C-alpha positions as CSV (number, residue, x, y, z in Angstrom):
1,M,99.5,117.8,101.1
2,S,98.4,115.3,103.8
3,A,98.3,115.5,107.6
4,A,97.5,112.9,110.2
5,G,94.3,112.6,112.1
6,T,91.0,111.6,111.5
7,S,90.0,108.2,109.9
8,V,87.4,109.1,107.2
9,D,85.9,108.1,103.9
10,R,88.6,108.0,101.1
11,T,86.2,107.9,98.1
12,S,86.7,110.4,95.6
13,G,83.4,112.1,96.3
14,G,83.4,111.4,100.0
15,K,80.2,109.6,99.8
16,G,79.1,107.8,102.8
17,G,76.1,109.5,104.3
18,G,75.7,112.7,106.0
19,K,77.6,111.6,109.1
20,S,80.8,110.9,107.2
21,V,80.6,114.0,105.2
22,F,80.1,116.2,108.2
23,G,82.7,114.3,110.3
24,G,85.1,114.6,107.2
25,A,84.3,118.4,107.1
26,L,85.4,118.7,110.6
27,G,88.7,116.6,109.9
28,A,89.3,118.7,106.9
29,L,89.6,121.9,108.9
30,G,92.7,120.4,110.6
31,I,94.1,118.4,107.8
32,V,93.4,120.6,104.8
33,F,92.8,124.1,105.9
34,G,95.6,124.7,108.3
35,D,97.9,126.7,105.9
36,I,95.2,128.9,104.4
37,G,93.5,129.4,107.6
38,T,96.4,130.9,109.3
39,S,97.2,133.3,106.3
40,P,95.3,136.3,108.0
41,L,98.1,136.5,110.4
42,Y,100.5,137.9,107.8
43,T,98.8,138.6,104.6
44,Y,97.2,142.0,105.3
45,Q,100.2,143.4,107.0
46,T,102.3,142.4,103.9
47,L,99.5,143.8,101.6
48,I,99.8,147.2,103.4
49,A,103.6,147.1,103.4
50,D,103.9,146.3,99.8
51,S,101.2,148.8,98.6
52,G,103.5,151.8,99.0
53,V,100.6,154.1,99.1
54,G,98.7,156.0,101.6
55,H,100.0,158.8,103.9
56,A,102.3,159.1,106.8
57,G,99.8,158.6,109.5
58,G,98.3,155.2,107.9
59,T,96.7,153.8,104.9
60,D,94.1,155.5,102.8
61,A,90.6,154.1,102.3
62,E,91.0,153.4,98.7
63,T,93.9,151.1,99.4
64,L,92.1,149.4,102.1
65,L,89.0,148.7,100.1
66,G,90.8,147.8,97.2
67,G,93.2,145.4,98.9
68,F,90.2,143.8,100.7
69,S,88.4,143.4,97.2
70,L,91.4,141.8,95.8
71,L,91.8,139.3,98.9
72,V,88.2,138.3,98.7
73,W,88.0,137.6,95.0
74,T,91.4,136.1,94.8
75,M,90.1,133.5,97.3
76,M,86.8,133.1,95.3
77,L,88.5,132.4,92.0
78,V,91.7,130.6,92.9
79,V,90.3,128.4,95.8
80,A,86.7,128.2,95.3
81,V,86.4,127.9,91.5
82,K,89.7,126.6,90.4
83,Y,90.5,124.2,93.1
84,A,87.1,123.2,94.8
85,I,84.9,123.0,91.6
86,V,87.4,122.1,88.8
87,V,90.7,120.7,89.9
88,M,89.2,118.4,92.5
89,R,87.2,116.6,89.8
90,A,90.5,115.2,88.6
91,D,91.1,112.8,91.3
92,N,93.0,109.6,90.5
93,R,90.8,106.9,92.1
94,G,90.2,109.4,94.9
95,E,93.7,110.7,95.3
96,G,94.8,114.2,94.6
97,G,98.0,116.2,94.6
98,I,100.3,117.1,91.5
99,L,102.0,113.6,91.4
100,A,98.7,111.9,91.4
101,L,97.6,114.5,88.6
102,L,100.7,113.6,86.7
103,S,100.1,109.8,86.8
104,L,96.6,110.6,85.7
105,V,97.9,112.4,82.8
106,G,100.2,109.7,82.1
107,A,103.0,112.1,81.0
108,R,106.5,110.7,80.7
109,F,110.0,111.7,79.4
110,G,110.3,110.9,75.9
111,R,113.4,110.8,73.7
112,S,113.0,114.4,72.8
113,W,112.8,117.0,75.4
114,Y,110.4,119.4,73.5
115,G,107.8,116.8,73.0
116,S,104.3,117.7,74.5
117,R,104.3,114.5,76.8
118,T,107.8,115.4,78.0
119,L,107.1,119.0,78.7
120,L,104.0,118.0,80.7
121,C,106.0,115.6,82.8
122,A,108.5,118.3,83.4
123,A,105.9,120.6,84.5
124,G,104.4,118.3,87.0
125,L,107.7,117.1,88.3
126,F,108.9,120.7,88.8
127,G,105.6,121.6,90.5
128,A,106.1,118.6,92.8
129,A,109.5,119.6,93.6
130,L,108.7,123.1,94.3
131,L,106.4,121.9,97.1
132,Y,109.4,120.8,99.1
133,G,110.5,124.7,99.4
134,D,106.9,125.5,100.4
135,G,107.0,122.8,103.0
136,A,110.2,124.3,104.4
137,I,108.9,127.9,104.4
138,T,105.3,127.4,105.7
139,P,106.3,126.4,109.1
140,A,108.8,129.3,109.6
141,I,106.4,132.0,108.4
142,S,103.3,130.6,110.3
143,V,105.1,130.2,113.7
144,L,106.9,133.6,113.4
145,S,103.8,135.5,112.5
146,A,101.9,133.8,115.5
147,V,104.7,134.3,118.2
148,E,105.1,138.1,116.8
149,G,101.7,138.9,118.3
150,M,103.3,139.0,121.7
151,Q,104.8,142.3,120.8
152,V,101.4,143.8,120.7
153,V,101.1,142.9,124.5
154,T,104.7,144.7,125.2
155,S,107.4,145.7,123.2
156,S,109.6,144.1,125.7
157,F,108.8,140.7,124.2
158,Q,110.6,141.6,120.9
159,P,113.9,140.1,121.9
160,Y,112.2,136.8,122.6
161,V,110.0,136.4,119.4
162,L,112.6,134.8,117.2
163,P,114.2,132.3,120.0
164,I,110.5,131.3,121.0
165,A,109.6,130.7,117.4
166,A,112.8,128.7,116.7
167,A,112.1,126.4,119.8
168,I,108.6,125.9,118.7
169,L,109.7,124.9,115.2
170,L,112.3,122.6,116.7
171,G,109.9,120.9,118.8
172,I,107.4,120.3,116.0
173,F,110.2,118.4,114.2
174,L,111.5,116.4,117.3
175,I,107.9,115.0,117.8
176,Q,107.7,113.7,114.2
177,P,109.2,110.1,115.2
178,L,106.2,109.8,117.7
179,G,103.6,110.4,115.1
180,T,100.4,112.3,115.7
181,A,97.8,109.8,115.8
182,H,96.4,110.9,119.2
183,I,96.8,114.6,119.1
184,G,95.6,114.6,115.4
185,K,92.2,114.0,116.8
186,V,92.0,117.3,118.1
187,F,93.3,119.0,115.1
188,G,89.8,119.8,113.5
189,P,88.0,121.2,116.7
190,V,91.1,123.4,117.4
191,M,91.0,124.6,113.8
192,L,87.2,125.1,114.0
193,L,87.6,127.2,117.2
194,W,90.3,129.1,115.3
195,F,88.1,129.9,112.4
196,L,85.0,130.8,114.5
197,T,87.2,133.1,116.5
198,I,88.6,135.0,113.7
199,G,85.4,135.1,112.0
200,G,83.8,136.4,115.2
201,I,86.5,139.1,115.8
202,G,86.0,140.3,112.2
203,L,82.4,140.4,112.4
204,A,82.4,142.6,115.6
205,A,84.8,145.0,113.8
206,L,82.5,144.9,110.7
207,L,79.4,145.9,112.7
208,R,81.2,148.7,114.2
209,D,82.3,149.9,110.8
210,P,80.0,148.4,108.1
211,A,81.6,150.7,105.3
212,A,84.4,148.0,104.8
213,L,81.9,145.8,103.3
214,A,82.1,147.9,100.1
215,G,85.3,146.1,99.5
216,L,83.0,143.0,98.4
217,N,82.6,145.0,95.0
218,P,85.2,143.4,92.7
219,L,85.5,146.6,90.7
220,L,87.1,148.2,93.7
221,G,90.1,145.8,93.5
222,L,90.5,146.5,89.8
223,E,90.3,150.1,90.1
224,F,93.0,149.9,92.8
225,L,95.3,148.0,90.6
226,R,94.6,150.3,87.7
227,A,95.4,153.4,89.9
228,H,98.6,152.0,91.2
229,L,99.7,150.1,87.8
230,S,103.3,150.5,88.3
231,R,103.2,148.5,91.8
232,S,100.2,146.3,90.6
233,L,102.4,143.1,90.5
234,V,104.1,143.8,94.0
235,I,100.4,144.2,95.4
236,L,99.4,141.0,93.7
237,G,102.4,139.1,95.1
238,A,101.2,140.2,98.6
239,V,97.4,139.3,97.9
240,F,98.6,135.8,96.7
241,L,99.7,134.9,100.4
242,S,95.9,134.6,101.0
243,V,95.7,131.4,98.7
244,T,99.1,129.6,99.4
245,G,97.3,126.8,101.0
246,A,95.0,126.2,98.1
247,E,96.9,123.4,96.6
248,A,96.2,121.2,99.9
249,L,92.4,121.3,99.0
250,Y,93.4,118.9,95.9
251,A,96.3,117.2,97.6
252,D,94.6,116.2,100.8
253,M,91.1,115.4,99.5
254,S,91.7,111.7,99.7
255,H,91.9,111.8,103.5
256,V,88.5,113.3,104.1
257,G,86.5,113.0,100.8
258,R,85.9,115.7,98.2
259,D,82.4,116.5,99.5
260,S,83.9,117.0,103.0
261,V,86.4,119.4,101.8
262,R,83.9,121.6,99.8
263,L,81.5,121.6,102.7
264,A,84.1,122.9,105.0
265,L,85.2,125.4,102.6
266,A,81.7,126.8,101.9
267,V,80.3,126.9,105.4
268,V,83.2,127.6,107.7
269,V,86.6,128.5,105.8
270,L,85.7,131.1,103.2
271,P,83.1,133.0,105.2
272,C,85.6,133.3,108.4
273,L,88.5,134.3,106.2
274,I,86.3,136.9,104.5
275,L,85.2,138.2,107.9
276,S,88.6,138.2,109.3
277,Y,90.1,140.3,106.5
278,G,86.9,142.6,106.4
279,G,87.4,143.1,110.1
280,Q,91.1,144.3,109.7
281,T,89.9,146.5,106.9
282,A,87.1,148.0,109.2
283,F,89.7,148.6,112.1
284,L,92.1,150.2,109.8
285,L,89.6,152.6,108.3
286,A,88.5,153.6,111.8
287,H,92.0,153.9,113.1
288,Q,94.1,155.3,110.3
289,G,97.2,155.9,112.5
290,A,97.4,152.2,113.7
291,K,100.8,150.6,113.4
292,G,102.0,146.8,113.5
293,N,100.2,143.8,112.5
294,P,96.5,144.7,111.8
295,F,95.5,141.1,112.7
296,F,96.5,141.5,116.5
297,A,95.7,145.5,116.4
298,T,92.2,144.6,115.8
299,L,91.7,142.7,119.0
300,P,90.8,144.1,122.5
301,H,93.8,144.5,124.5
302,G,92.7,141.5,126.9
303,M,92.3,139.0,124.2
304,V,95.7,139.6,122.6
305,L,97.6,137.0,124.7
306,P,95.0,134.3,124.4
307,M,94.9,134.9,120.7
308,V,98.5,134.5,120.4
309,L,98.3,131.1,122.2
310,L,95.4,130.0,119.8
311,A,97.3,131.3,116.7
312,T,100.5,129.2,117.9
313,L,98.4,126.2,118.1
314,A,96.9,126.9,114.7
315,T,100.2,127.5,113.2
316,I,101.5,124.3,114.8
317,I,98.7,122.4,113.1
318,A,99.4,124.2,109.8
319,S,103.1,123.2,110.2
320,Q,102.2,119.5,111.0
321,A,100.0,119.3,108.1
322,T,102.8,120.6,105.7
323,I,105.5,118.3,107.2
324,T,103.3,115.4,107.0
325,G,102.4,116.2,103.3
326,V,105.9,116.3,102.5
327,F,106.3,112.9,103.7
328,T,103.4,111.7,101.7
329,L,104.8,113.5,98.6
330,T,108.1,111.6,99.2
331,R,106.4,108.2,99.4
332,Q,104.6,108.7,96.2
333,A,107.5,109.9,94.6
334,I,109.6,106.8,95.8
335,Q,106.9,104.4,94.5
336,L,106.4,106.0,91.2
337,G,110.3,105.8,90.6
338,W,111.0,109.5,90.8
339,F,113.1,109.4,94.2
340,P,115.6,107.0,95.8
341,G,114.2,104.7,98.4
342,L,114.3,106.2,101.8
343,A,113.4,104.6,105.2
344,I,109.7,105.1,105.9
345,R,108.0,104.3,109.1
346,Q,104.6,103.9,109.7
347,T,103.5,105.4,112.9
348,S,100.0,104.2,113.2
349,D,98.5,100.8,112.3
350,T,95.2,102.4,111.4
351,E,96.0,105.6,109.7
352,Y,97.7,105.3,106.3
353,G,98.7,109.0,106.3
354,Q,100.5,108.5,109.6
355,I,104.3,108.0,108.5
356,Y,107.5,109.3,109.2
357,V,110.6,109.8,106.9
358,P,113.6,110.5,108.9
359,V,116.0,112.0,106.3
360,V,113.2,114.2,105.0
361,N,112.3,115.2,108.6
362,W,115.7,116.3,109.6
363,T,116.7,118.0,106.3
364,V,113.4,120.0,106.3
365,M,114.1,121.0,110.1
366,M,117.4,122.2,109.3
367,V,116.2,124.2,106.3
368,T,113.3,125.7,108.1
369,L,115.2,126.7,111.1
370,S,117.9,128.2,108.8
371,I,115.1,130.2,106.9
372,A,113.6,131.4,110.2
373,L,117.0,132.6,111.7
374,A,118.2,134.1,108.4
375,F,114.9,136.2,107.8
376,G,114.2,136.9,111.3
377,S,110.5,138.0,110.9
378,S,107.4,137.0,109.1
379,N,107.5,140.3,107.1
380,A,110.8,139.6,105.8
381,L,109.9,136.0,105.1
382,S,106.9,137.1,103.1
383,G,109.2,137.8,100.2
384,A,110.4,134.2,100.1
385,Y,106.7,132.9,100.5
386,G,104.3,132.2,97.3
387,T,107.0,131.8,94.7
388,A,106.9,128.1,94.9
389,V,103.2,127.7,95.3
390,S,102.3,130.1,92.4
391,T,104.6,128.2,90.0
392,T,103.1,125.0,91.3
393,M,99.6,126.3,90.7
394,F,100.7,127.2,87.1
395,M,102.0,123.6,86.5
396,T,98.7,122.4,87.8
397,T,96.6,124.3,85.1
398,L,98.8,122.8,82.4
399,L,98.1,119.3,83.5
400,I,94.4,120.0,84.4
401,F,94.0,121.2,80.7
402,D,95.4,117.8,79.4
403,V,92.8,116.1,81.8
404,M,90.0,118.3,80.3
405,R,90.8,117.1,76.8
406,R,92.2,113.4,77.2
407,R,90.1,112.4,80.4
408,W,86.9,114.5,80.3
409,H,86.7,114.5,76.6
410,W,85.9,118.2,76.7
411,A,85.7,119.9,73.2
412,L,88.2,122.6,72.6
413,W,85.4,125.3,72.9
414,Q,84.8,124.2,76.4
415,A,88.5,123.5,77.6
416,V,90.4,126.2,76.1
417,P,88.4,129.3,77.8
418,V,88.5,127.7,81.1
419,A,92.3,126.7,80.9
420,L,93.2,130.2,79.5
421,F,91.2,131.8,82.3
422,F,93.1,129.8,84.8
423,A,96.3,130.3,83.1
424,L,95.8,134.1,83.0
425,V,95.1,134.2,86.8
426,D,97.9,131.8,87.4
427,G,100.3,133.9,85.1
428,V,99.6,137.1,86.8
429,F,100.5,135.9,90.1
430,F,103.4,134.0,88.8
431,A,104.7,137.0,87.5
432,A,103.9,139.0,90.6
433,N,105.9,136.5,92.5
434,L,108.9,136.6,90.2
435,L,109.5,140.1,91.6
436,K,110.1,138.3,95.0
437,I,113.0,136.6,93.8
438,K,115.5,138.9,95.0
439,A,113.7,139.4,98.3
440,G,114.0,135.8,99.0
441,G,111.9,134.1,96.4
442,Y,115.2,132.4,95.3
443,V,115.0,130.2,98.4
444,P,112.1,127.9,97.4
445,L,113.2,128.0,93.8
446,L,116.7,126.8,94.7
447,I,115.1,123.9,96.8
448,G,112.8,123.3,93.9
449,I,115.5,123.1,91.4
450,S,117.6,120.9,93.5
451,I,114.8,118.3,94.1
452,Y,114.0,118.3,90.4
453,A,117.6,117.6,89.7
454,I,117.6,114.7,92.0
455,M,114.2,113.3,90.7
456,T,115.2,113.5,87.1
457,T,119.0,112.1,87.7
458,W,117.2,109.2,89.7
459,R,114.8,108.3,87.2
460,R,117.2,108.3,84.2
461,G,119.8,106.5,86.3
462,V,117.6,103.7,87.3
463,Q,116.4,103.4,83.6
464,L,120.3,103.1,82.5
465,L,120.9,100.6,85.4
466,H,118.1,98.4,84.3
467,A,118.9,98.7,80.6
468,G,122.7,97.7,81.6
469,L,121.3,94.6,83.4
470,T,118.8,93.8,80.9
471,G,121.3,93.7,78.3
472,K,122.9,90.7,79.9
473,G,119.5,88.8,79.5
474,E,121.2,86.5,77.0
475,R,122.7,84.6,79.8
476,G,119.1,84.3,81.5
477,A,117.9,82.8,78.2
478,K,120.7,80.3,78.4
479,V,120.0,79.3,82.0
480,L,116.5,79.0,81.1
481,G,117.2,76.6,78.5
482,D,119.6,74.6,80.8
483,L,117.0,74.3,83.5
484,R,114.5,73.0,81.1
485,E,116.9,70.4,79.9
486,G,117.8,69.5,83.5
487,K,121.5,70.7,83.3
488,V,121.6,73.0,86.2
489,P,121.9,71.2,89.5
490,R,119.4,71.9,92.3
491,T,120.0,72.2,96.1
492,G,117.7,72.1,98.8
493,G,115.7,75.0,100.2
494,T,113.6,78.1,98.7
495,M,115.1,81.4,97.4
496,V,113.2,84.4,96.3
497,F,115.3,86.7,93.8
498,L,114.0,90.3,93.7
499,S,114.3,91.6,90.2
500,P,113.5,95.0,88.7
501,S,113.4,93.2,85.4
502,D,110.4,91.5,84.1
503,L,112.2,88.5,82.5
504,P,111.4,85.1,83.8
505,V,115.0,84.4,84.5
506,P,116.6,87.9,84.9
507,P,120.4,88.6,85.2
508,I,120.5,88.2,89.0
509,V,119.6,84.5,88.7
510,A,122.2,84.0,85.8
511,R,124.7,85.5,88.2
512,H,123.8,83.1,91.0
513,V,124.0,80.1,88.8
514,A,127.3,81.3,87.5
515,A,128.6,81.9,90.8
516,F,127.3,78.8,92.6
517,R,126.9,76.4,89.7
518,S,123.3,75.5,91.0
519,L,119.9,76.8,91.9
520,P,117.7,76.1,94.9
521,A,115.1,73.4,94.3
522,E,112.3,76.1,94.7
523,T,113.2,79.3,93.1
524,V,111.0,82.3,92.8
525,V,111.5,85.3,90.7
526,L,109.7,88.3,92.2
527,T,109.1,91.3,90.1
528,V,107.6,94.1,92.1
529,I,105.8,96.9,89.9
530,F,104.5,100.1,91.2
531,E,101.6,101.3,89.0
532,E,100.4,105.0,88.2
533,T,97.1,104.3,90.1
534,P,96.8,104.8,93.9
535,R,95.6,101.2,94.6
536,V,95.4,98.0,92.7
537,D,92.5,95.8,93.1
538,E,93.4,92.5,95.1
539,A,92.2,90.2,92.0
540,E,95.0,92.0,90.0
541,R,97.6,92.0,92.6
542,V,99.6,88.8,91.8
543,R,100.3,86.9,88.7
544,S,102.3,83.7,89.2
545,E,103.7,81.7,86.0
546,R,105.8,78.5,86.2
547,V,108.7,78.9,83.9
548,A,110.5,75.5,84.7
549,D,110.6,72.8,86.9
550,G,110.4,74.4,90.4
551,V,111.0,77.8,89.1
552,W,108.3,80.7,89.2
553,H,107.9,84.0,88.1
554,V,105.6,86.0,90.2
555,R,104.8,89.6,89.3
556,V,103.1,91.7,91.9
557,R,101.4,95.0,91.5
558,F,101.1,97.9,94.0
559,G,99.6,101.4,93.8
560,F,101.7,104.2,94.5
561,I,100.1,104.9,97.8
562,E,100.1,101.3,99.3
563,I,102.4,99.7,101.6
564,P,104.2,96.7,99.9
565,N,103.9,93.4,102.0
566,L,105.9,90.9,100.2
567,F,105.2,87.9,102.6
568,A,101.3,88.5,102.1
569,V,102.1,88.3,98.3
570,L,104.2,85.2,98.5
571,G,101.2,83.6,100.6
572,R,98.9,84.3,97.6
573,A,101.5,82.9,95.2
574,Q,101.8,79.8,97.4
575,M,97.8,79.3,97.2
576,A,98.4,79.5,93.4
577,G,100.5,76.4,93.4
578,C,103.9,78.0,94.0
579,E,105.7,75.8,96.6
580,I,107.1,78.2,99.1
581,D,108.5,77.6,102.6
582,L,107.7,81.0,103.9
583,D,109.3,80.1,107.4
584,K,112.8,79.1,105.6
585,V,112.7,81.3,102.5
586,I,115.9,83.2,101.5
587,F,115.7,86.3,99.6
588,M,118.4,87.3,97.0
589,A,118.7,91.0,96.0
590,G,121.2,93.0,93.7
591,D,123.7,95.3,95.2
592,D,125.2,97.0,92.2
593,D,128.0,99.5,91.9
594,I,127.8,102.4,89.3
595,V,131.1,102.8,87.6
596,G,132.1,105.3,84.8
597,A,132.0,103.8,81.3
598,R,135.3,103.6,79.5
599,S,133.7,104.6,76.3
600,R,130.6,106.6,75.4
601,P,129.3,107.3,78.9
602,R,125.6,107.4,79.0
603,M,125.5,110.1,81.9
604,A,127.1,113.3,82.2
605,P,130.0,113.0,85.0
606,L,128.4,115.1,87.6
607,R,124.9,113.6,87.1
608,R,126.5,110.0,87.3
609,L,128.3,110.9,90.4
610,L,124.9,112.2,91.9
611,F,123.1,109.0,90.9
612,A,125.8,107.0,92.3
613,F,125.7,108.8,95.7
614,L,121.9,108.5,95.8
615,Y,122.1,104.6,94.9
616,R,124.8,103.8,97.5
617,N,122.6,105.7,100.2
618,A,119.2,104.5,99.0
619,V,117.6,102.1,101.2
620,R,118.0,98.5,100.3
621,A,115.3,95.7,99.6
622,S,115.2,94.6,103.3
623,D,114.3,98.0,104.6
624,R,111.9,99.1,101.8
625,F,109.9,95.6,101.9
626,T,110.6,95.0,105.6
627,L,112.4,91.8,104.9
628,P,114.4,90.1,107.8
629,R,117.9,90.9,107.4
630,E,119.1,87.5,108.5
631,R,117.2,86.1,105.4
632,L,118.7,88.6,102.8
633,I,121.8,87.8,100.6
634,E,122.8,90.6,98.2
635,I,125.1,90.0,95.1
636,G,126.9,92.8,93.5
637,H,127.7,93.6,90.1
638,N,129.6,96.9,88.1
639,V,127.2,98.6,85.9
640,P,129.1,101.1,83.7
641,M,127.3,104.2,82.9
């Protein structure tokens, strides 16, 4: 997921000299590592609560050292090895994230639901859909865990924790329309301070009781699981909270560069997280009767309140990164054809990642606030957290195996062991998080299933819509013949017909001729195509073809992260010989209605109703392509489904 902030090198490797890599590493702390960086606030507390072992006065040393070992080696295997070393290699021209990976794989829904490419496509889409559930839960659990630190100062704060957390969450969503271009510049430094602080506090605790360093031995973690086999999946479900932000390494690497993400992870993030968890372990070993959240209990009393304030800032940054990531995911889904068009506003003229999607913002806000109020505490919410991310990670492994074989051309003896190892790790955590479904894991799953239904219904509906219109292409062929024979009267002016069809004379032109018995003297059929690559080379952007006297077919291609500018495109076509008066041009777009087919409906009734609702409420061409409404004419048609 992406976040707003620093303008940095977007190359896949982040190459651009030491300065850009180091600057990008600082930016990565605020853009990429907010989620995983705030996990020490609640992970250890959940691990101890879910372990179900120890004595009445506290938790035994075997549990603490075994839990610390599991945390360390989970981060090493999932974050460092899987994502930083392997998955981040699978960049789609510098872009990451599960939709970019799906585009790289090239999987599509086929005629058969059980085909390998169809199953891969379904896996990638469901993984992307689940990130919306994660996007709603992350702000809630992060902010709640930070504000709960006030209870360490005095228990009288307890009644105010939830109202304060709700107010902060509300404020985060309310500032989204303003953009975060200016405050985004301090995200990196604030998160650097956060990491150094939690690392320093952990180091101080370890120096007082270095026995906790024994937990770095991976065998202690395995022995802990073996000794408590009946609760091992529950324990691993809590351990997984330490890596819930790992997907962001891949999703956000385009904003700072791959090398910058890896540098920040190796030098700052992993060492400080290990020190923080180690410090909590050392404190609990020395204070067996300690109660409450060990993160705040580790602090000297005078540091608790300042740390609550710093933790709140860090969780706000993590929440901002998550929300902006949902915005970016939505734009990618729209331009890849998996989501209906929504109003998207660019909040910065220099930062591509600075966007605002109103419908998504207010919807996620309502869901996030409802989740926070319903669960009431970070400890209760931990049951709902992790289910979506563990599933997405498993889907990523399926897709990366395909990349190993088809893109990297690895032999089976190379690809299979690596993929099986990742699948084993992901599978164990996936199974562990399935146990959380009753405790709240159903929440992100329901959100993910709902988004998946919307995405697949929209895609299928658009395909049927285009097929229904293209089926009327015979009229277009007749109009083209009449044009070439001079049988169609021409009027003054210039008109651009926006057509999803790649036909030189699409149905919308035929409908115009049938309705008005004429065609403007300068007619342009404009087909906009969004490719499954992030960007399209300018040399390949526009293709113009003269199909008849005064009639041009212009094909324009955009990458799935690019902002379409049709006036610039028409200017390119103008230079190629297409005579367009850009000051007077009129745009014509379709405004079709979905109706039930009288015989043999092509969509189930409920899916047709859902698609019709989405289609009616999707933004029109004037909004999506920023066309002036006073120059836009829409022509309607009933399309049976």
